[in-house]
C-alpha positions as a printed NumPy array, in Angstrom:
array([[  0.   ,   0.   ,   0.   ],
       [  1.345,   3.427,  -0.944],
       [  1.028,   6.609,   1.055],
       [ -2.41 ,   8.053,   1.683],
       [ -2.745,  11.045,  -0.703],
       [ -2.033,  14.435,   0.818],
       [ -5.656,  15.574,   0.5  ],
       [ -6.873,  12.557,   2.468],
       [ -4.144,  12.993,   5.079],
       [ -5.29 ,  16.571,   5.592],
       [ -8.873,  15.368,   5.848],
       [ -7.836,  12.641,   8.284],
       [ -6.34 ,  15.249,  10.582],
       [ -9.555,  17.295,  10.459],
       [-11.965,  14.45 ,  11.228],
       [ -9.879,  12.389,  13.66 ],
       [ -9.477,  15.096,  16.313],
       [ -7.496,  13.776,  19.292],
       [ -7.065,  10.334,  17.705],
       [ -4.755,  11.973,  15.17 ],
       [ -2.116,  12.085,  17.914],
       [ -2.225,   8.301,  18.051],
       [ -2.134,   7.999,  14.265],
       [  0.777,  10.41 ,  13.95 ],
       [  3.022,   8.441,  16.31 ],
       [  2.376,   5.03 ,  14.72 ],
       [  5.111,   3.436,  12.586],
       [  4.457,   4.346,   8.913],
       [  3.191,   0.945,   7.654],
       [  0.627,   0.816,  10.448],
       [ -0.215,   4.511,  10.15 ],
       [ -1.335,   4.11 ,   6.544],
       [ -3.537,   1.097,   7.227],
       [ -5.036,   2.298,  10.494],
       [ -5.533,   5.774,   9.027],
       [ -7.491,   4.372,   6.094],
       [ -9.563,   2.182,   8.423],
       [-10.324,   5.274,  10.508],
       [-11.456,   7.28 ,   7.463],
       [-13.828,   4.522,   6.386],
       [-15.176,   4.037,   9.909],
       [-15.668,   7.769,  10.316],
       [-17.528,   7.927,   7.001],
       [-19.877,   5.17 ,   8.178],
       [-20.389,   7.004,  11.46 ],
       [-21.211,  10.184,   9.533],
       [-23.834,   8.274,   7.548],
       [-25.366,   6.967,  10.784],
       [-25.37 ,  10.393,  12.458],
       [-26.696,  12.663,   9.672],
       [-29.857,  13.688,  11.52 ],
       [-31.655,  15.432,   8.666],
       [-31.899,  12.075,   6.878],
       [-34.651,   9.662,   8.081],
       [-33.403,   6.669,  10.041],
       [-34.768,   4.257,   7.432],
       [-32.618,   5.932,   4.77 ],
       [-29.549,   5.912,   7.002],
       [-30.014,   2.181,   7.568],
       [-30.23 ,   1.638,   3.805],
       [-27.109,   3.707,   3.138],
       [-25.209,   1.743,   5.788],
       [-26.298,  -1.436,   4.001],
       [-24.866,  -0.045,   0.757],
       [-21.651,   0.849,   2.586],
       [-21.384,  -2.72 ,   3.927],
       [-22.027,  -4.202,   0.489],
       [-19.278,  -2.022,  -0.979],
       [-16.702,  -3.859,   1.162],
       [-17.153,  -6.959,  -1.002],
       [-17.386,  -5.347,  -4.437],
       [-14.389,  -5.249,  -6.831],
       [-15.268,  -1.745,  -8.053],
       [-17.255,   1.177,  -6.715],
       [-20.968,   0.591,  -7.177],
       [-23.461,   2.912,  -5.444],
       [-21.21 ,   5.154,  -3.364],
       [-22.123,   8.165,  -5.476],
       [-25.76 ,   7.705,  -4.465],
       [-24.758,   7.684,  -0.799],
       [-22.521,  10.736,  -1.142],
       [-25.059,  12.803,  -3.06 ],
       [-27.874,  11.978,  -0.649],
       [-25.905,  12.945,   2.432],
       [-23.618,  15.813,   1.477],
       [-26.511,  18.287,   1.196],
       [-27.826,  17.747,   4.747],
       [-24.309,  17.363,   6.151],
       [-23.362,  20.647,   7.851],
       [-19.785,  19.823,   8.92 ],
       [-17.456,  20.727,   6.01 ],
       [-14.829,  18.065,   6.764],
       [-17.46 ,  15.337,   7.038],
       [-19.096,  16.513,   3.815],
       [-15.734,  16.275,   2.053],
       [-15.144,  12.821,   3.541],
       [-18.425,  11.572,   2.068],
       [-17.514,  13.014,  -1.321],
       [-14.166,  11.223,  -1.162],
       [-15.624,   7.844,  -0.222],
       [-14.893,   6.357,  -3.685],
       [-11.244,   7.374,  -3.284],
       [-11.101,   5.758,   0.169],
       [-12.611,   2.542,  -1.157],
       [-10.143,   2.52 ,  -4.063],
       [ -7.301,   2.599,  -1.528],
       [ -9.044,  -0.14 ,   0.45 ],
       [ -9.248,  -2.351,  -2.641],
       [ -5.539,  -1.796,  -3.277],
       [ -4.543,  -3.302,   0.071],
       [ -3.045,  -6.773,   0.41 ],
       [ -5.834,  -9.283,   0.964],
       [ -4.952,  -9.94 ,   4.62 ],
       [ -5.14 ,  -6.26 ,   5.539],
       [ -8.299,  -5.786,   3.51 ],
       [ -9.986,  -8.638,   5.388],
       [ -8.963,  -7.188,   8.76 ],
       [-10.419,  -3.779,   7.902],
       [-13.52 ,  -5.389,   6.401],
       [-14.168,  -7.343,   9.604],
       [-13.781,  -4.198,  11.703],
       [-16.119,  -2.143,   9.524],
       [-18.779,  -4.849,   9.436],
       [-18.707,  -5.007,  13.235],
       [-18.802,  -1.231,  13.711],
       [-21.629,  -0.734,  11.213],
       [-23.607,  -3.591,  12.775],
       [-23.491,  -1.608,  16.013],
       [-24.507,   1.6  ,  14.233],
       [-27.494,  -0.105,  12.64 ],
       [-28.501,  -1.645,  15.958],
       [-28.447,   1.815,  17.563],
       [-30.582,   3.284,  14.78 ],
       [-33.152,   0.527,  15.327],
       [-33.016,   0.744,  19.138],
       [-33.27 ,   4.477,  19.708],
       [-35.885,   6.954,  18.395],
       [-35.208,   9.65 ,  15.857],
       [-33.374,  12.654,  17.234],
       [-36.377,  14.968,  16.804],
       [-39.117,  12.611,  18.029],
       [-39.046,  13.93 ,  21.58 ],
       [-38.775,  10.449,  23.108],
       [-36.032,   9.047,  25.322],
       [-35.192,   5.332,  25.132],
       [-32.762,   3.542,  27.437],
       [-30.779,   0.368,  27.03 ],
       [-32.435,  -2.332,  29.098],
       [-29.629,  -4.138,  30.951],
       [-25.957,  -3.92 ,  31.874],
       [-25.324,  -6.66 ,  29.299],
       [-26.794,  -4.347,  26.635],
       [-24.388,  -1.619,  27.723],
       [-21.461,  -4.043,  27.536],
       [-22.564,  -5.078,  24.058],
       [-22.884,  -1.441,  22.973],
       [-19.358,  -0.548,  24.137],
       [-17.964,  -3.601,  22.352],
       [-19.543,  -2.678,  19.019],
       [-18.69 ,   1.021,  19.368],
       [-15.031,   0.677,  20.411],
       [-14.092,  -2.658,  21.968],
       [-13.925,  -4.347,  18.565],
       [-11.248,  -1.821,  17.567],
       [ -8.962,  -3.438,  20.158],
       [ -9.277,  -6.774,  18.36 ],
       [ -8.555,  -5.161,  14.996],
       [ -5.607,  -3.234,  16.438],
       [ -4.084,  -6.396,  17.918],
       [ -4.412,  -8.342,  14.682],
       [ -2.942,  -5.49 ,  12.645],
       [  0.084,  -4.817,  14.862],
       [  0.896,  -8.528,  15.125],
       [  0.891,  -8.722,  11.332],
       [  3.125,  -5.689,  10.784],
       [  5.452,  -5.6  ,  13.819],
       [  7.864,  -8.571,  13.788],
       [  8.625,  -8.067,  17.494],
       [  4.988,  -8.823,  18.332],
       [  4.42 , -11.97 ,  16.298],
       [  4.915, -14.219,  19.337],
       [  2.25 , -12.401,  21.336],
       [ -0.489, -14.359,  23.08 ],
       [ -3.083, -13.169,  20.576],
       [ -6.147, -14.266,  22.55 ],
       [ -5.026, -12.504,  25.738],
       [ -3.991,  -9.315,  23.968],
       [ -7.167,  -9.182,  21.892],
       [ -9.19 ,  -9.459,  25.1  ],
       [ -7.183,  -6.674,  26.724],
       [ -7.571,  -4.559,  23.611],
       [-11.332,  -4.974,  23.815],
       [-11.324,  -3.833,  27.434],
       [ -9.223,  -0.778,  26.587],
       [-11.68 ,   0.211,  23.867],
       [-14.63 ,  -0.354,  26.175],
       [-13.026,   1.86 ,  28.807],
       [-12.689,   4.668,  26.28 ],
       [-16.302,   4.279,  25.154],
       [-17.61 ,   4.137,  28.728],
       [-15.786,   7.412,  29.36 ],
       [-17.612,   8.908,  26.378],
       [-20.939,   7.564,  27.661],
       [-20.491,   9.111,  31.105],
       [-19.126,  12.388,  29.727],
       [-21.899,  12.893,  27.158],
       [-24.966,  11.821,  29.151],
       [-26.876,  15.091,  28.907],
       [-26.204,  15.606,  25.193],
       [-27.256,  12.032,  24.391],
       [-30.494,  12.402,  26.373],
       [-31.462,  15.343,  24.146],
       [-31.253,  13.166,  21.023],
       [-33.316,  10.37 ,  22.569],
       [-30.503,   8.081,  23.729],
       [-29.92 ,   6.86 ,  27.272],
       [-27.063,   4.388,  27.554],
       [-27.655,   3.973,  31.292],
       [-29.517,   0.66 ,  31.717],
       [-33.196,   0.949,  32.565],
       [-32.887,  -1.851,  35.132],
       [-30.166,   0.047,  37.01 ],
       [-32.197,   3.252,  36.917],
       [-35.31 ,   1.465,  38.194],
       [-33.329,   0.121,  41.151],
       [-32.785,   3.769,  42.153],
       [-36.426,   4.694,  41.562],
       [-35.536,   6.619,  38.396],
       [-36.857,   6.617,  34.853],
       [-34.864,   7.8  ,  31.831],
       [-37.133,  10.864,  31.619],
       [-36.209,  11.847,  35.188],
       [-32.641,  12.41 ,  33.989],
       [-33.704,  15.334,  31.801],
       [-33.785,  17.324,  35.044],
       [-30.189,  18.234,  36.023],
       [-31.248,  18.086,  39.684],
       [-31.565,  14.285,  39.355],
       [-27.778,  14.018,  39.519],
       [-27.769,  13.331,  43.271],
       [-30.139,  10.375,  42.963],
       [-28.09 ,   9.084,  40.052],
       [-24.751,   9.21 ,  41.909],
       [-24.739,   5.554,  43.099],
       [-25.099,   4.282,  39.532],
       [-22.522,   6.744,  38.233],
       [-20.04 ,   5.57 ,  40.867],
       [-20.664,   1.958,  39.936],
       [-20.173,   2.669,  36.233],
       [-17.067,   4.691,  37.041],
       [-15.668,   1.632,  38.815],
       [-16.558,  -0.508,  35.799],
       [-14.737,   1.927,  33.523],
       [-11.664,   1.881,  35.75 ],
       [-11.653,  -1.913,  35.636],
       [-11.678,  -1.728,  31.825],
       [ -8.735,   0.665,  31.929],
       [ -6.807,  -1.512,  34.397],
       [ -7.14 ,  -4.528,  32.109],
       [ -6.398,  -2.369,  29.083],
       [ -3.242,  -0.968,  30.68 ],
       [ -1.792,  -4.504,  30.781],
       [ -1.691,  -4.214,  26.974],
       [  1.013,  -1.545,  27.051],
       [  3.932,  -3.301,  28.848],
       [  3.33 ,  -6.327,  26.595],
       [  4.691,  -4.124,  23.786],
       [  8.517,  -4.264,  23.909],
       [ 10.372,  -0.974,  24.521],
       [ 11.878,  -1.304,  21.038],
       [  8.381,  -0.516,  19.696],
       [  8.208,   2.796,  21.535],
       [  5.943,   4.433,  18.933],
       [  3.392,   1.677,  19.322],
       [  3.599,   1.906,  23.115],
       [  2.77 ,   5.593,  22.986],
       [ -0.006,   5.099,  20.429],
       [ -1.713,   2.719,  22.876],
       [ -0.892,   4.599,  26.088],
       [ -1.991,   8.09 ,  25.025],
       [ -5.724,   7.406,  24.489],
       [ -5.896,   5.483,  27.766],
       [ -4.122,   8.17 ,  29.795],
       [ -6.207,  10.951,  28.237],
       [ -9.319,   8.852,  28.884],
       [ -8.39 ,   8.483,  32.547],
       [ -7.915,  12.23 ,  32.942],
       [-11.275,  12.807,  31.261],
       [-12.87 ,  10.292,  33.62 ],
       [-11.472,  12.282,  36.525],
       [-13.22 ,  15.383,  35.175],
       [-16.439,  13.401,  34.788],
       [-16.306,  12.316,  38.403],
       [-15.675,  15.865,  39.596],
       [-18.489,  17.388,  37.525],
       [-21.381,  18.502,  39.737],
       [-23.669,  19.335,  36.818],
       [-23.147,  16.317,  34.566],
       [-26.828,  16.27 ,  33.545],
       [-26.803,  19.893,  32.363],
       [-26.538,  19.882,  28.53 ],
       [-24.905,  23.315,  28.597],
       [-21.865,  21.894,  30.395],
       [-18.922,  20.48 ,  28.436],
       [-16.646,  18.069,  30.277],
       [-13.156,  17.807,  28.818],
       [ -9.527,  18.193,  29.759],
       [ -7.523,  21.21 ,  28.687],
       [ -5.086,  21.252,  25.799],
       [ -2.141,  21.912,  28.181],
       [ -3.195,  18.827,  30.165],
       [ -3.167,  16.752,  26.974],
       [  0.284,  18.028,  26.05 ],
       [  1.474,  17.272,  29.568],
       [  0.377,  13.663,  29.164],
       [  2.084,  13.371,  25.781],
       [  5.379,  14.737,  27.041],
       [  5.358,  13.007,  30.413],
       [  4.606,   9.573,  29.002],
       [  6.972,   9.963,  26.03 ],
       [  9.885,  10.598,  28.39 ],
       [  9.182,   7.308,  30.189],
       [  7.951,   5.076,  27.38 ],
       [ 11.205,   3.093,  27.192],
       [ 10.862,   1.968,  30.833],
       [  8.244,  -0.541,  32.009],
       [  8.55 ,   0.682,  35.591],
       [  8.595,   4.366,  34.729],
       [  5.592,   4.117,  32.437],
       [  3.662,   2.082,  34.99 ],
       [  4.371,   4.652,  37.711],
       [  3.13 ,   7.38 ,  35.384],
       [ -0.076,   5.436,  34.751],
       [ -0.629,   4.911,  38.468],
       [ -0.103,   8.609,  39.117],
       [ -2.748,   9.52 ,  36.534],
       [ -5.028,   6.756,  37.805],
       [ -4.714,   8.017,  41.382],
       [ -6.309,  11.317,  40.351],
       [ -9.578,   9.477,  39.807],
       [-11.209,   9.163,  43.224],
       [-11.794,   5.791,  44.764],
       [-14.951,   4.082,  43.647],
       [-16.642,   0.899,  44.836],
       [-16.234,  -2.398,  43.016],
       [-18.824,  -2.514,  40.203],
       [-21.882,  -4.618,  40.882],
       [-22.413,  -7.794,  38.94 ]])
């Protein structure tokens, strides 16, 4: 596979936000493949999230996207792009949809093994997107629907991000000779947990915004145990009654991160770029989780919970200086982890 064209690299930087830091530090062969996988996944996500298009149409366009993964030449991508670029208000995402045929041409030019890995990832991610579109109401319907059980939440975080850990493990084992003797099953499982920790952080951070588009990822069974309904959470004052569940889910998220952290020292110090690419999202996620726990108005949609740019740069520099040392990197992780207050062991 050759280099991603300059126009797509520029677009990748625009649409990948903080994940671009991870992409930028990857070794070049991995950067090209993971970058292309990200562009395709982000395009599918844009299809799923274009709110001015009816859900039934979004489901159909995702089906066309999935079919395209098995076609030797571009088929109906132009139909998808033309239908969605008008309603799409974000310029970078509009351009990404217009460039879908170019992205798929690069995908078809990959070696078969890499193409199959990316195909498997995209089929899993889009399955989750379609499930969400069928589970939750339209964004303007004025209804709020919750996941039913903790198992549903676990399934959601797997399809949204945990599956990326499996893909990542398979891809790095294929392209990093130093990792070919890895215990693939163990590392894939840890990769899933790392991805689930990141997605759980997003869930807890974005509660109020998700409620306003009809989505409650907090399980209805857990809410009922506290005497709450999903609709109760539209009132920011419900935060105090919700605290026990938030603390339990915080503990669950920390357990995902703890298992995910075991992924990093399994990468030899000689692969320092790969170590950093895995450590940075986790460390930034932990700092974000700390902000989530401290937020007193988490149910107020006007409030944005995030860490500052200087804090992000501090993590990048601090971890980069220690990435060669198992002990030093682990101490850095524990220092960041200690900022997140103690939480009880998650139920169940």
